[in-house]
N, C-alpha and C positions, 0 to 999 in steps of 0.2 A: 504493499499499499504505499510505503513512502522508503525510497532509496536515494541514498546520497553518496557522493563520491568527491572527497576534497572541496567541500563547499567553503569559500571563504567569503568575507566581507571587511573590506577596507574603506573607512570613510574619509572624505576630503580632508587634507591634514596628516594623515597618515596612520590613524588610529585603527589598529587592528582589532576587529570587533570579533570575529569568527575565523579560526585558523585551521582550516583542512579537516571538516568536520564530517564523518561517515556515520550516517544513520540507516538502521534497516529496521521497518515497521512492517509486522505481517496483518493482513487482513483480518480484523475481529479482535485485534488486540486494544488494551487499554494500557498506554504508556505514559510514564512520567518522566518529564524532563526537568531536572533539580541542577541547581547550583546557586552560589550566592550571588548577591546584587553585582551587576555589571559583569556576570559571567559570560554572557551571551546568548542567554535563552530567548529573549525577546527577538533578538535581531535574526537569529535563527528561525524562528516561528515566523517573522515577518517575510523573511525570503521564502520560505515553503509555502506561504499564502499568496505570493507575487506580489505583496505590497513594497518589496525592496528588491533592487535587481543584485544578485550575486555578481563579485568580483569575479570570480574564477570557479571552476568546479562544474559539476553535473549532479543533476537530480530527476527523480521521475516521481510524481505525486498523483495517487489515485489513476494510475495507470496511463499519465501524459508527462511529457516532457516537460519541465518547469520552464525551460527558456523557448522552446520553440512553439508549445502549445498552451500558454498560460491562460488562454480563455476557457479551454476546455476544462483546466485543472479548477479555474474558479467555479464553473460549473457543477463540479462533483465534490466540492469542499463546503463546510460551513466553518465559521470563523467568529469566536467570541475574544474581543480584545480585554485588557484589564479595566478600562473604563467603560466598556459597553458603548453601544453606538445608537441607542434609541432616544427620541424625542422628547422632553419632559412634560410637554404640555398636550401631547396627542393621544386621544383614547386608543386603549390596545389595539382593538378590532380594526379601527381605521389604519392605525400604522404596520400592521400584519398585512392587511388585504393590499396595501399600497407596496408593499416591498413583495408580495407574491406577483403582482400586476409587473412590477418591474423585470420579473424574471421572464415575462413573455405569457403568463397565463390568462385565461379568460376569466372574466368575472365570477363565473360558476365555480371554476376551480380554484380560485383565489380565495373566494368564501369557505369552500370545502376544504382548503389546506390549512386555512386559519383556525375553522373550529376543530381541526384535527390536533393543531399544535397547542392550542390552548387546552385542549382535553388532556393530551399527553403531559404536559407540565403542571397540572393541576390550577389552572387559571381560569376556569369558568366561571362565571358570575362577575369577574373583574372587566369585562369586555370594554365597558363604557367608561372606566376610569382612565385618566392620564398617567404616566409612569411615576410622575411625581408625587403622586397618593400612595404609591405602593410601599412596602416594608423592603428592606435591602435583599431578603431570601426571594421575595416576589419579583424584585428587579431583576435579579440574575436568572431566574428561570424565564422571564420574560426574554432576557437576552439569548437564551439558548432557543427559545422556540423561535425567534426571529431566524437564527441561524438555520433551523432545519426545514423552514418552508419549502426549499427546492429539492428537498429528500437527499442530502449529500449521503455519500458513502463514507466519509472520514470527516470527523470533526476535530477543530482544533480549539482548546480553551486555554485562555494565557491566563491564570490565577484566579480562577474561577470562582474561590470561597473566600477571596481576600476580604477581611471586615464583615463576615456573617458569624452570628452567634452557632454556637455547638449545634444546637437542634436543626437550624437551617442548614448548615454543613451537612450535618449527617441525611438530611433530605435530600438535598442536591446531589449527593453519592448514590443515592437510591435511583433518581432520574437517571445517572449517567450509567449504571449498570443496566438499566432496563433498555436502554439504546441499543447497547450490545447483544443483549438476550434475545430481546424482540424483534429487532431490526437488522442485525448483526453488523452494525456499526463499529467502525475503529474509531479510536477517541486517543489524541495526543495533546497533552496537558502539561502546562507548567505548574508547579507549586512551591510554596516555602514551608506548607505544613507537613512533617513527616509522620504524623498519624494519617493524614490522608493519603500521601504516596503509598504507605504499608498496608492499608486498609483496602485501597481501590484499585492499585495500578497491579497489573501481570508483570510488568517489568519497569525498571528506572534505568536511565540515563543520566551521569552525571558531568556537567561541563563546568569547566574552570578556566578562565583566562583565554576562552573562546577555543577550548579543545575539550573532546570528549576523554575523561580520565579514568571513567569506571562506569560497567553496565553489568546488568544482573537482573535475577528476580529480587524482591525484597529480604527472601529467606538467604540466598546465595550471597549478598551483601552481608547480611547480618551473623556471618561466621565466628564462632568461639564467644557466643554470648553477646557481642556487641549491640548497642542500637545504631538506627542510623545516624544519629548525631555523632556517636563516637566514628562512624564512618566518613562523614563530611569532615570531622577534624582531622582525621588521619590524613585524608588526602588533601583537604583547602588549606589546612591552617585554620579555618573559621569553624564557628558554631552557627549551624543553620538557625537554631532556636533564636541567638541573638539576634538574628536578621528579621527577626518577625517581632522581638521583644517578649518572647516566650520564656 
C-alpha cells in the first residue's frame, strides 16, 4: 500500500528534514509513525499525501506512483492533518455534501455518502450544527468523516488524538479499528502517545533526524521488559513522554 525508496526532502536554505526514508506498509495494516518533535514525521506524511514534492527518491502510494500519478494517489487516499481542515461556522451536513460534490459525485450520491459518514463516525443528530459547537472528540471524528467521503483505501492521520481526553481517545481508537475490520482500510498515523501506539498499531516505524532508526511490532520493540519510552530514550536520547508533557 505504501512503498518508498530513498525518499528525501531538503528545504530552501539546505535544511534536510527527511534523509533517505524507506517505508513499506502492507494492505490492511495500521502502522504508527513515531518520533520526537522535528524528527521528520509530518514532512514525510505530507510528501506521501502529495502536499510536498520530494527532493529525491521514489514512492508508490495506494498503487500509484507518487510523482508521476499524484492525482490518482489523491483519489485513493484520505488525509487528516494535525489541525483539521473543516470550516467552523458551516453545518456538518452542508460541508460534507459540498466536499462530496467536489469529488464529482451527484447530489444523490453526495447525500448518501454524507449519511454513511455521519453514521459511521457516530455523528448522527449533529447534522445541522457547525463545527465550532462540537466537542474536541466530535471534531476529530468529523475530520475523519470528511476524509472518508470518497471511500479511500488508505487513510493518513497526523496526530489524530492530540488534545483529546482519555475517553474520547479510546472512542476514536475504536473507530479506527472498525475502518480496518469492516472496510479493510490501511491506516498510517503519527502519534506522540505511547499507549496509543501500543494498543492500536500492528507495527511501528521510529524516525529521528530524518531517518528511520527502528521498526517492528510493539512487542518486538519492547524486548527485555522495556517500555516504548525506554526504546525511544535508548534510540533518540529523548523521552517521548516529555514531548507531550506526560
